[in-house]
A tleap script that builds the chain and sets N, CA, C and O, in Angstrom:
source leaprc.protein.ff14SB
mol = sequence {
  NMET GLY THR GLY GLU LYS ILE SER VAL GLU
  ILE THR SER LYS LYS ASN ALA ALA VAL VAL
  ALA PHE ASN THR ALA SER ILE SER ASN VAL
  GLU GLU VAL ALA ALA ALA SER LYS GLN ILE
  LYS GLU PHE ILE GLU GLU LYS ARG PRO LYS
  GLU VAL VAL VAL ASP PHE GLU GLY VAL LYS
  PHE PHE SER SER GLN VAL LEU GLY LEU LEU
  LEU ASP ILE ARG ALA LYS LEU LYS THR TYR
  ASP GLY GLU VAL VAL ILE SER ALA ILE ASN
  PRO GLN LEU TYR ARG VAL PHE LYS ILE THR
  HIE LEU ASP LYS ILE PHE LYS PHE PHE PRO
  ASP LYS GLU ASN ALA ILE ARG ALA VAL SER
  THR CASP
}
set mol.1.N position { -10.599 -5.852 -13.161 }
set mol.1.CA position { -11.188 -5.845 -12.443 }
set mol.1.C position { -12.348 -6.446 -12.148 }
set mol.1.O position { -13.279 -5.914 -12.753 }
set mol.2.N position { -12.705 -7.436 -11.388 }
set mol.2.CA position { -14.088 -7.732 -11.434 }
set mol.2.C position { -15.183 -7.171 -10.369 }
set mol.2.O position { -14.960 -6.282 -9.546 }
set mol.3.N position { -16.497 -7.917 -10.561 }
set mol.3.CA position { -17.277 -6.942 -9.616 }
set mol.3.C position { -16.829 -7.972 -8.177 }
set mol.3.O position { -16.057 -8.921 -8.040 }
set mol.4.N position { -17.593 -7.354 -7.404 }
set mol.4.CA position { -16.929 -8.043 -6.029 }
set mol.4.C position { -16.908 -6.767 -5.223 }
set mol.4.O position { -16.875 -5.606 -5.631 }
set mol.5.N position { -16.940 -7.312 -3.783 }
set mol.5.CA position { -16.376 -6.492 -2.643 }
set mol.5.C position { -14.876 -5.885 -2.680 }
set mol.5.O position { -13.997 -6.549 -3.229 }
set mol.6.N position { -14.641 -4.905 -2.227 }
set mol.6.CA position { -13.140 -4.412 -2.150 }
set mol.6.C position { -12.510 -4.809 -0.819 }
set mol.6.O position { -13.119 -4.513 0.209 }
set mol.7.N position { -11.656 -5.282 -0.765 }
set mol.7.CA position { -11.098 -5.788 0.563 }
set mol.7.C position { -10.678 -4.674 1.363 }
set mol.7.O position { -9.809 -4.043 0.762 }
set mol.8.N position { -11.000 -4.107 2.664 }
set mol.8.CA position { -10.165 -3.269 3.670 }
set mol.8.C position { -9.793 -4.195 4.773 }
set mol.8.O position { -10.196 -5.097 5.507 }
set mol.9.N position { -8.965 -3.573 4.510 }
set mol.9.CA position { -7.993 -4.234 6.091 }
set mol.9.C position { -7.981 -2.902 7.215 }
set mol.9.O position { -7.398 -1.825 7.090 }
set mol.10.N position { -8.562 -3.232 7.981 }
set mol.10.CA position { -8.430 -2.274 9.255 }
set mol.10.C position { -7.722 -2.638 10.504 }
set mol.10.O position { -8.130 -3.476 11.308 }
set mol.11.N position { -6.395 -1.798 10.631 }
set mol.11.CA position { -5.643 -2.553 11.686 }
set mol.11.C position { -5.498 -1.460 13.172 }
set mol.11.O position { -5.244 -0.255 13.178 }
set mol.12.N position { -5.716 -2.228 14.157 }
set mol.12.CA position { -6.083 -1.242 15.252 }
set mol.12.C position { -5.178 -1.785 16.635 }
set mol.12.O position { -5.132 -3.009 16.753 }
set mol.13.N position { -4.779 -1.332 17.215 }
set mol.13.CA position { -4.113 -1.498 18.749 }
set mol.13.C position { -5.160 -1.527 19.471 }
set mol.13.O position { -6.301 -1.066 19.470 }
set mol.14.N position { -4.363 -2.318 20.223 }
set mol.14.CA position { -5.226 -2.978 21.425 }
set mol.14.C position { -4.576 -3.528 22.461 }
set mol.14.O position { -4.218 -4.704 22.390 }
set mol.15.N position { -4.376 -2.918 23.351 }
set mol.15.CA position { -3.267 -3.286 24.973 }
set mol.15.C position { -1.702 -3.489 24.149 }
set mol.15.O position { -1.083 -2.517 23.717 }
set mol.16.N position { -1.331 -4.552 24.056 }
set mol.16.CA position { -0.053 -5.089 22.979 }
set mol.16.C position { -0.340 -5.816 22.170 }
set mol.16.O position { 0.450 -6.751 22.044 }
set mol.17.N position { -1.382 -5.805 21.358 }
set mol.17.CA position { -1.761 -6.548 20.294 }
set mol.17.C position { -2.505 -5.580 19.518 }
set mol.17.O position { -3.326 -4.748 19.903 }
set mol.18.N position { -1.844 -5.970 17.738 }
set mol.18.CA position { -2.897 -5.125 16.739 }
set mol.18.C position { -3.691 -5.960 16.513 }
set mol.18.O position { -3.552 -7.046 17.077 }
set mol.19.N position { -4.553 -5.794 15.812 }
set mol.19.CA position { -6.242 -6.280 15.813 }
set mol.19.C position { -6.001 -6.172 14.055 }
set mol.19.O position { -5.748 -5.085 13.535 }
set mol.20.N position { -6.084 -7.063 13.493 }
set mol.20.CA position { -6.056 -6.986 11.645 }
set mol.20.C position { -7.632 -7.265 11.526 }
set mol.20.O position { -7.815 -8.354 12.070 }
set mol.21.N position { -8.884 -6.739 11.037 }
set mol.21.CA position { -9.872 -7.019 10.619 }
set mol.21.C position { -10.205 -6.803 9.132 }
set mol.21.O position { -9.816 -5.747 8.631 }
set mol.22.N position { -10.935 -7.755 8.307 }
set mol.22.CA position { -11.328 -7.880 7.080 }
set mol.22.C position { -12.614 -7.074 7.351 }
set mol.22.O position { -13.078 -7.034 8.490 }
set mol.23.N position { -13.165 -6.464 6.373 }
set mol.23.CA position { -14.243 -6.013 6.547 }
set mol.23.C position { -15.452 -5.993 4.967 }
set mol.23.O position { -16.198 -5.198 4.395 }
set mol.24.N position { -14.924 -7.625 4.823 }
set mol.24.CA position { -15.618 -8.385 3.463 }
set mol.24.C position { -16.044 -9.523 4.247 }
set mol.24.O position { -15.870 -10.051 5.345 }
set mol.25.N position { -16.823 -9.679 2.928 }
set mol.25.CA position { -17.183 -11.773 3.631 }
set mol.25.C position { -16.379 -12.525 1.955 }
set mol.25.O position { -16.060 -13.714 1.928 }
set mol.26.N position { -16.280 -12.081 1.361 }
set mol.26.CA position { -15.100 -13.043 0.557 }
set mol.26.C position { -13.674 -12.045 0.288 }
set mol.26.O position { -13.653 -10.870 -0.080 }
set mol.27.N position { -12.248 -13.163 0.683 }
set mol.27.CA position { -11.646 -12.298 0.586 }
set mol.27.C position { -10.173 -13.110 -0.565 }
set mol.27.O position { -9.072 -13.503 -0.180 }
set mol.28.N position { -10.762 -13.116 -2.027 }
set mol.28.CA position { -10.384 -13.681 -2.523 }
set mol.28.C position { -9.319 -12.779 -4.426 }
set mol.28.O position { -8.692 -13.294 -5.352 }
set mol.29.N position { -9.652 -11.531 -4.116 }
set mol.29.CA position { -9.487 -10.892 -5.498 }
set mol.29.C position { -7.626 -10.287 -5.472 }
set mol.29.O position { -7.422 -9.175 -4.985 }
set mol.30.N position { -6.577 -11.000 -5.947 }
set mol.30.CA position { -5.577 -11.422 -5.943 }
set mol.30.C position { -5.125 -9.878 -5.043 }
set mol.30.O position { -4.923 -9.586 -3.864 }
set mol.31.N position { -5.111 -8.889 -6.841 }
set mol.31.CA position { -4.273 -7.815 -6.230 }
set mol.31.C position { -4.880 -7.284 -4.902 }
set mol.31.O position { -3.987 -6.874 -4.160 }
set mol.32.N position { -6.118 -7.167 -4.380 }
set mol.32.CA position { -6.197 -7.273 -3.022 }
set mol.32.C position { -5.970 -7.267 -2.225 }
set mol.32.O position { -5.911 -6.424 -1.330 }
set mol.33.N position { -5.554 -9.301 -2.445 }
set mol.33.CA position { -5.428 -9.447 -1.137 }
set mol.33.C position { -3.721 -9.122 -0.993 }
set mol.33.O position { -3.223 -9.195 0.131 }
set mol.34.N position { -2.833 -8.752 -2.211 }
set mol.34.CA position { -1.816 -8.589 -2.162 }
set mol.34.C position { -1.260 -7.232 -1.171 }
set mol.34.O position { -0.432 -7.110 -0.269 }
set mol.35.N position { -2.401 -6.136 -2.030 }
set mol.35.CA position { -2.635 -4.945 -0.872 }
set mol.35.C position { -2.596 -5.000 0.552 }
set mol.35.O position { -1.851 -4.383 1.314 }
set mol.36.N position { -3.431 -5.759 0.791 }
set mol.36.CA position { -3.847 -6.230 2.494 }
set mol.36.C position { -2.751 -6.785 2.734 }
set mol.36.O position { -2.092 -6.010 3.427 }
set mol.37.N position { -2.173 -7.757 2.525 }
set mol.37.CA position { -0.739 -7.824 2.659 }
set mol.37.C position { 0.334 -6.778 2.834 }
set mol.37.O position { 1.053 -6.816 3.833 }
set mol.38.N position { 0.472 -5.896 1.960 }
set mol.38.CA position { 1.582 -5.140 1.961 }
set mol.38.C position { 1.116 -4.034 3.374 }
set mol.38.O position { 1.897 -3.493 4.158 }
set mol.39.N position { -0.214 -3.953 3.357 }
set mol.39.CA position { -0.672 -3.072 4.527 }
set mol.39.C position { -0.315 -3.748 5.759 }
set mol.39.O position { 0.113 -3.168 6.757 }
set mol.40.N position { -0.462 -4.703 5.677 }
set mol.40.CA position { -0.222 -5.313 7.371 }
set mol.40.C position { 1.097 -5.437 7.623 }
set mol.40.O position { 1.597 -5.239 8.731 }
set mol.41.N position { 1.840 -5.837 6.394 }
set mol.41.CA position { 3.227 -6.200 6.533 }
set mol.41.C position { 4.081 -4.938 7.335 }
set mol.41.O position { 4.895 -4.920 8.259 }
set mol.42.N position { 3.254 -3.592 6.210 }
set mol.42.CA position { 4.231 -2.094 6.863 }
set mol.42.C position { 3.606 -1.846 8.190 }
set mol.42.O position { 4.115 -1.062 8.990 }
set mol.43.N position { 2.593 -2.453 8.419 }
set mol.43.CA position { 2.483 -1.710 9.949 }
set mol.43.C position { 3.118 -2.554 10.683 }
set mol.43.O position { 3.708 -1.884 11.530 }
set mol.44.N position { 3.402 -4.021 10.886 }
set mol.44.CA position { 4.058 -4.958 11.897 }
set mol.44.C position { 5.346 -4.159 11.471 }
set mol.44.O position { 5.627 -3.472 12.453 }
set mol.45.N position { 6.124 -3.961 10.620 }
set mol.45.CA position { 7.633 -3.528 9.984 }
set mol.45.C position { 7.820 -2.190 11.200 }
set mol.45.O position { 8.781 -2.095 11.963 }
set mol.46.N position { 6.680 -1.262 11.138 }
set mol.46.CA position { 6.733 -0.254 11.708 }
set mol.46.C position { 6.547 -0.162 13.224 }
set mol.46.O position { 7.202 0.440 14.075 }
set mol.47.N position { 5.355 -1.010 13.317 }
set mol.47.CA position { 5.460 -0.837 15.029 }
set mol.47.C position { 5.794 -1.980 15.741 }
set mol.47.O position { 6.012 -1.786 16.937 }
set mol.48.N position { 5.909 -3.283 15.277 }
set mol.48.CA position { 6.182 -4.500 15.716 }
set mol.48.C position { 5.652 -4.873 16.550 }
set mol.48.O position { 6.120 -5.483 17.511 }
set mol.49.N position { 4.473 -4.555 16.329 }
set mol.49.CA position { 3.505 -5.125 17.700 }
set mol.49.C position { 3.824 -7.147 18.466 }
set mol.49.O position { 4.209 -8.171 17.903 }
set mol.50.N position { 3.518 -6.927 19.543 }
set mol.50.CA position { 3.970 -8.350 20.066 }
set mol.50.C position { 3.076 -9.796 19.958 }
set mol.50.O position { 3.352 -10.948 20.293 }
set mol.51.N position { 1.814 -9.155 19.298 }
set mol.51.CA position { 0.604 -10.310 19.280 }
set mol.51.C position { -0.581 -9.652 18.016 }
set mol.51.O position { -1.084 -8.549 18.230 }
set mol.52.N position { -0.858 -10.247 17.037 }
set mol.52.CA position { -1.452 -9.733 16.122 }
set mol.52.C position { -2.486 -11.208 16.230 }
set mol.52.O position { -2.305 -12.416 16.075 }
set mol.53.N position { -3.901 -10.110 16.669 }
set mol.53.CA position { -5.356 -11.186 16.334 }
set mol.53.C position { -5.673 -10.824 14.931 }
set mol.53.O position { -5.890 -9.640 14.675 }
set mol.54.N position { -5.731 -11.850 13.859 }
set mol.54.CA position { -6.348 -11.519 12.344 }
set mol.54.C position { -7.830 -11.846 13.047 }
set mol.54.O position { -8.059 -12.872 13.687 }
set mol.55.N position { -8.640 -10.939 12.840 }
set mol.55.CA position { -10.443 -11.593 13.085 }
set mol.55.C position { -10.969 -11.687 11.447 }
set mol.55.O position { -10.820 -10.850 10.558 }
set mol.56.N position { -11.517 -12.779 11.405 }
set mol.56.CA position { -12.472 -12.987 10.309 }
set mol.56.C position { -14.104 -12.958 10.683 }
set mol.56.O position { -15.021 -12.925 9.863 }
set mol.57.N position { -14.171 -12.969 11.519 }
set mol.57.CA position { -15.686 -12.033 12.033 }
set mol.57.C position { -16.134 -11.740 10.509 }
set mol.57.O position { -15.490 -11.213 9.602 }
set mol.58.N position { -17.348 -12.213 10.524 }
set mol.58.CA position { -17.925 -11.732 8.933 }
set mol.58.C position { -17.665 -12.356 7.623 }
set mol.58.O position { -18.346 -12.481 6.605 }
set mol.59.N position { -16.062 -12.832 8.075 }
set mol.59.CA position { -15.752 -13.785 6.595 }
set mol.59.C position { -15.786 -14.941 6.105 }
set mol.59.O position { -15.080 -15.855 6.531 }
set mol.60.N position { -16.705 -15.071 5.035 }
set mol.60.CA position { -17.085 -16.869 4.799 }
set mol.60.C position { -16.570 -17.197 3.842 }
set mol.60.O position { -17.110 -18.234 3.456 }
set mol.61.N position { -15.454 -16.764 2.920 }
set mol.61.CA position { -14.465 -17.228 1.928 }
set mol.61.C position { -13.081 -16.317 1.818 }
set mol.61.O position { -12.974 -15.091 1.788 }
set mol.62.N position { -12.135 -17.270 1.774 }
set mol.62.CA position { -10.860 -16.595 1.240 }
set mol.62.C position { -10.133 -17.675 0.417 }
set mol.62.O position { -10.130 -18.896 0.264 }
set mol.63.N position { -9.566 -16.649 0.004 }
set mol.63.CA position { -8.354 -17.579 -1.047 }
set mol.63.C position { -7.211 -18.099 -0.731 }
set mol.63.O position { -6.496 -17.278 -0.156 }
set mol.64.N position { -6.584 -19.455 -0.910 }
set mol.64.CA position { -5.526 -20.002 -0.457 }
set mol.64.C position { -4.152 -19.177 -0.160 }
set mol.64.O position { -3.179 -19.467 0.536 }
set mol.65.N position { -4.552 -17.663 -1.221 }
set mol.65.CA position { -3.489 -16.439 -0.503 }
set mol.65.C position { -3.222 -16.003 0.485 }
set mol.65.O position { -2.193 -15.580 1.012 }
set mol.66.N position { -4.873 -16.189 0.920 }
set mol.66.CA position { -4.941 -15.634 2.833 }
set mol.66.C position { -3.657 -16.711 3.738 }
set mol.66.O position { -2.789 -16.350 4.533 }
set mol.67.N position { -3.945 -17.918 3.290 }
set mol.67.CA position { -2.855 -18.748 3.552 }
set mol.67.C position { -2.210 -18.429 4.160 }
set mol.67.O position { -2.179 -18.287 5.382 }
set mol.68.N position { -1.232 -18.170 2.992 }
set mol.68.CA position { -0.107 -17.588 2.309 }
set mol.68.C position { 0.547 -16.253 3.747 }
set mol.68.O position { 1.347 -16.275 4.682 }
set mol.69.N position { -0.273 -15.400 3.203 }
set mol.69.CA position { -0.432 -14.096 4.145 }
set mol.69.C position { -0.348 -14.494 5.313 }
set mol.69.O position { 0.789 -14.334 5.757 }
set mol.70.N position { -1.172 -15.023 6.136 }
set mol.70.CA position { -1.021 -15.529 7.757 }
set mol.70.C position { 0.552 -15.992 7.652 }
set mol.70.O position { 1.362 -15.367 8.337 }
set mol.71.N position { 0.898 -16.803 7.022 }
set mol.71.CA position { 2.093 -17.800 7.336 }
set mol.71.C position { 3.439 -16.649 7.241 }
set mol.71.O position { 4.464 -16.908 7.871 }
set mol.72.N position { 3.368 -15.718 6.633 }
set mol.72.CA position { 4.102 -14.532 6.073 }
set mol.72.C position { 4.312 -14.108 7.516 }
set mol.72.O position { 5.296 -14.411 8.191 }
set mol.73.N position { 3.085 -13.234 7.992 }
set mol.73.CA position { 2.923 -12.584 9.322 }
set mol.73.C position { 3.389 -13.463 10.183 }
set mol.73.O position { 4.515 -13.255 10.633 }
set mol.74.N position { 2.699 -14.565 10.587 }
set mol.74.CA position { 4.134 -15.461 11.451 }
set mol.74.C position { 5.008 -15.445 11.973 }
set mol.74.O position { 5.357 -15.294 13.143 }
set mol.75.N position { 5.700 -15.716 10.511 }
set mol.75.CA position { 7.554 -16.078 10.070 }
set mol.75.C position { 8.299 -14.417 10.379 }
set mol.75.O position { 9.479 -14.369 10.726 }
set mol.76.N position { 7.445 -13.066 10.203 }
set mol.76.CA position { 7.878 -12.153 10.630 }
set mol.76.C position { 7.748 -11.762 12.173 }
set mol.76.O position { 8.567 -11.064 12.771 }
set mol.77.N position { 6.415 -12.405 12.809 }
set mol.77.CA position { 6.604 -11.568 14.173 }
set mol.77.C position { 7.547 -13.223 14.885 }
set mol.77.O position { 7.479 -13.608 16.052 }
set mol.78.N position { 8.058 -13.657 14.154 }
set mol.78.CA position { 8.556 -14.877 14.995 }
set mol.78.C position { 9.988 -14.404 15.272 }
set mol.78.O position { 10.741 -14.640 16.217 }
set mol.79.N position { 10.135 -13.674 14.176 }
set mol.79.CA position { 11.549 -12.970 14.421 }
set mol.79.C position { 11.959 -11.995 15.425 }
set mol.79.O position { 13.066 -11.475 15.293 }
set mol.80.N position { 11.152 -11.649 16.496 }
set mol.80.CA position { 11.083 -11.262 17.106 }
set mol.80.C position { 10.194 -11.350 18.565 }
set mol.80.O position { 9.872 -10.464 19.356 }
set mol.81.N position { 9.938 -12.868 18.559 }
set mol.81.CA position { 9.229 -13.708 19.537 }
set mol.81.C position { 8.115 -13.028 19.413 }
set mol.81.O position { 7.753 -12.681 20.537 }
set mol.82.N position { 7.134 -12.535 18.303 }
set mol.82.CA position { 5.562 -11.810 18.228 }
set mol.82.C position { 4.602 -13.487 17.780 }
set mol.82.O position { 5.005 -14.525 17.254 }
set mol.83.N position { 3.774 -13.233 18.092 }
set mol.83.CA position { 2.704 -14.358 17.729 }
set mol.83.C position { 1.391 -13.692 17.328 }
set mol.83.O position { 0.830 -12.655 17.682 }
set mol.84.N position { 1.005 -15.000 16.161 }
set mol.84.CA position { -0.424 -14.320 15.511 }
set mol.84.C position { -1.638 -15.080 15.677 }
set mol.84.O position { -1.589 -16.185 15.137 }
set mol.85.N position { -2.751 -14.790 16.291 }
set mol.85.CA position { -3.882 -15.709 16.653 }
set mol.85.C position { -5.075 -15.896 15.858 }
set mol.85.O position { -4.927 -15.124 14.910 }
set mol.86.N position { -5.623 -16.196 15.792 }
set mol.86.CA position { -7.136 -16.280 14.891 }
set mol.86.C position { -8.240 -15.941 15.379 }
set mol.86.O position { -8.331 -16.336 16.542 }
set mol.87.N position { -9.215 -15.333 14.989 }
set mol.87.CA position { -10.255 -14.897 15.952 }
set mol.87.C position { -11.556 -14.896 15.119 }
set mol.87.O position { -11.565 -14.302 14.041 }
set mol.88.N position { -12.670 -15.546 15.580 }
set mol.88.CA position { -13.872 -15.808 14.708 }
set mol.88.C position { -13.954 -16.283 13.792 }
set mol.88.O position { -14.361 -15.533 12.905 }
set mol.89.N position { -13.674 -17.671 13.381 }
set mol.89.CA position { -13.250 -17.917 12.517 }
set mol.89.C position { -14.244 -18.875 11.742 }
set mol.89.O position { -14.315 -20.006 12.223 }
set mol.90.N position { -14.890 -18.666 10.818 }
set mol.90.CA position { -16.318 -19.644 10.349 }
set mol.90.C position { -15.634 -20.896 10.644 }
set mol.90.O position { -14.449 -21.162 10.842 }
set mol.91.N position { -16.864 -21.699 10.616 }
set mol.91.CA position { -16.399 -23.080 10.823 }
set mol.91.C position { -16.194 -24.120 9.546 }
set mol.91.O position { -16.044 -25.312 9.811 }
set mol.92.N position { -16.186 -23.699 8.219 }
set mol.92.CA position { -15.950 -24.119 7.099 }
set mol.92.C position { -14.749 -23.682 6.714 }
set mol.92.O position { -14.160 -24.456 5.959 }
set mol.93.N position { -13.933 -22.227 7.118 }
set mol.93.CA position { -13.021 -21.943 7.150 }
set mol.93.C position { -11.768 -22.475 7.593 }
set mol.93.O position { -10.676 -22.781 7.115 }
set mol.94.N position { -12.666 -22.458 9.270 }
set mol.94.CA position { -11.724 -23.286 9.959 }
set mol.94.C position { -11.216 -24.856 9.680 }
set mol.94.O position { -10.114 -25.262 10.047 }
set mol.95.N position { -12.341 -25.787 8.868 }
set mol.95.CA position { -11.992 -26.597 8.251 }
set mol.95.C position { -11.086 -26.604 7.340 }
set mol.95.O position { -10.699 -27.763 7.194 }
set mol.96.N position { -10.437 -25.735 6.505 }
set mol.96.CA position { -9.372 -25.231 5.785 }
set mol.96.C position { -7.794 -25.779 6.424 }
set mol.96.O position { -6.904 -26.441 5.891 }
set mol.97.N position { -7.919 -25.166 7.815 }
set mol.97.CA position { -6.790 -24.769 8.835 }
set mol.97.C position { -6.411 -26.364 8.859 }
set mol.97.O position { -5.352 -26.844 8.453 }
set mol.98.N position { -7.693 -27.187 9.517 }
set mol.98.CA position { -7.726 -28.404 9.678 }
set mol.98.C position { -7.210 -29.190 8.576 }
set mol.98.O position { -6.276 -29.943 8.850 }
set mol.99.N position { -7.604 -29.165 7.468 }
set mol.99.CA position { -7.078 -30.090 6.311 }
set mol.99.C position { -5.578 -30.304 5.873 }
set mol.99.O position { -4.932 -31.267 5.461 }
set mol.100.N position { -5.267 -28.758 6.191 }
set mol.100.CA position { -3.772 -27.732 6.276 }
set mol.100.C position { -2.845 -28.214 7.166 }
set mol.100.O position { -1.615 -28.187 7.120 }
set mol.101.N position { -3.675 -28.702 8.061 }
set mol.101.CA position { -2.634 -28.775 9.699 }
set mol.101.C position { -2.333 -27.717 10.234 }
set mol.101.O position { -1.647 -27.659 11.255 }
set mol.102.N position { -2.843 -26.631 9.566 }
set mol.102.CA position { -2.325 -25.237 10.331 }
set mol.102.C position { -2.856 -24.581 11.635 }
set mol.102.O position { -2.487 -23.676 12.383 }
set mol.103.N position { -4.197 -25.712 11.539 }
set mol.103.CA position { -4.688 -25.990 13.330 }
set mol.103.C position { -4.103 -26.036 14.110 }
set mol.103.O position { -4.429 -25.669 15.239 }
set mol.104.N position { -2.620 -26.680 13.672 }
set mol.104.CA position { -1.489 -27.015 14.606 }
set mol.104.C position { -0.565 -25.694 15.368 }
set mol.104.O position { -0.239 -25.650 16.554 }
set mol.105.N position { -0.294 -24.749 14.389 }
set mol.105.CA position { 0.440 -23.485 14.190 }
set mol.105.C position { -0.152 -22.501 14.776 }
set mol.105.O position { 0.509 -21.730 15.472 }
set mol.106.N position { -1.438 -22.347 14.614 }
set mol.106.CA position { -2.363 -21.061 14.852 }
set mol.106.C position { -3.136 -21.371 16.236 }
set mol.106.O position { -3.230 -22.575 16.474 }
set mol.107.N position { -3.825 -20.321 17.388 }
set mol.107.CA position { -3.667 -20.327 18.126 }
set mol.107.C position { -5.799 -20.025 17.878 }
set mol.107.O position { -4.664 -20.400 17.586 }
set mol.108.N position { -6.283 -19.954 17.826 }
set mol.108.CA position { -7.883 -20.027 17.870 }
set mol.108.C position { -8.876 -19.606 18.947 }
set mol.108.O position { -9.256 -20.307 19.884 }
set mol.109.N position { -9.227 -18.388 18.677 }
set mol.109.CA position { -10.460 -17.454 19.556 }
set mol.109.C position { -12.033 -17.547 19.210 }
set mol.109.O position { -12.297 -17.885 18.056 }
set mol.110.N position { -13.090 -17.286 20.077 }
set mol.110.CA position { -13.755 -17.502 19.528 }
set mol.110.C position { -14.354 -16.019 18.877 }
set mol.110.O position { -15.157 -15.892 17.953 }
set mol.111.N position { -13.652 -14.907 19.717 }
set mol.111.CA position { -13.947 -13.537 18.848 }
set mol.111.C position { -12.617 -12.542 18.994 }
set mol.111.O position { -11.526 -13.108 19.062 }
set mol.112.N position { -12.649 -11.300 19.038 }
set mol.112.CA position { -11.285 -10.719 19.221 }
set mol.112.C position { -11.370 -10.578 20.693 }
set mol.112.O position { -10.461 -10.917 21.452 }
set mol.113.N position { -12.742 -9.953 21.148 }
set mol.113.CA position { -12.021 -9.772 22.502 }
set mol.113.C position { -11.491 -11.042 23.479 }
set mol.113.O position { -10.612 -10.789 24.302 }
set mol.114.N position { -12.012 -12.353 23.386 }
set mol.114.CA position { -11.263 -13.431 24.003 }
set mol.114.C position { -9.919 -13.534 23.598 }
set mol.114.O position { -8.945 -13.633 24.344 }
set mol.115.N position { -9.932 -13.494 22.006 }
set mol.115.CA position { -7.978 -13.223 21.683 }
set mol.115.C position { -7.272 -12.084 21.769 }
set mol.115.O position { -6.189 -12.131 21.185 }
set mol.116.N position { -7.609 -10.795 22.459 }
set mol.116.CA position { -6.868 -9.852 22.572 }
set mol.116.C position { -6.664 -10.287 24.838 }
set mol.116.O position { -5.645 -10.188 25.521 }
set mol.117.N position { -7.550 -10.557 25.110 }
set mol.117.CA position { -7.781 -10.853 26.663 }
set mol.117.C position { -6.401 -12.013 26.802 }
set mol.117.O position { -5.442 -11.896 27.564 }
set mol.118.N position { -6.643 -13.056 25.880 }
set mol.118.CA position { -5.484 -14.581 26.184 }
set mol.118.C position { -4.114 -13.961 25.921 }
set mol.118.O position { -3.194 -14.046 26.734 }
set mol.119.N position { -4.014 -13.289 24.668 }
set mol.119.CA position { -2.445 -12.356 24.076 }
set mol.119.C position { -2.003 -11.330 25.395 }
set mol.119.O position { -0.859 -11.236 25.839 }
set mol.120.N position { -3.057 -10.683 25.835 }
set mol.120.CA position { -2.691 -9.290 27.010 }
set mol.120.C position { -1.965 -10.319 27.693 }
set mol.120.O position { -0.749 -10.214 27.857 }
set mol.121.N position { -2.831 -11.628 28.237 }
set mol.121.CA position { -2.275 -12.084 29.635 }
set mol.121.C position { -0.925 -12.736 29.545 }
set mol.121.O position { -0.196 -12.975 30.507 }
set mol.122.N position { -0.596 -13.078 27.898 }
set mol.122.CA position { 0.664 -14.080 28.169 }
set mol.122.C position { 1.871 -13.263 28.331 }
set mol.122.O position { 2.956 -13.801 28.547 }
savepdb mol mol.pdb
quit
């Protein structure tokens, strides 16, 4: 294990949405991204939330593995008409979505409150 912050994921339910928040500035450790991924997928299997808000507030960097995780979550939710939205992403990270054209398949919100409000009214 290298030095660096431990990635932990906090998953909370708000209205009919689940909010996934990363409490680290850098999401790049392969094992930890895999562990976070497992935790999120187990939550989705168990609770089957209609909407998942992935909140990137405070996150300054993530590896491409995180894009894979978002696509996996999206595929899982699609099986029962769920949706993944992204909140509070910093402009540098948003560029990654634009470059990879993933900005076309995810909706983005300035903060989790707006994201929850938007998905709760759908």
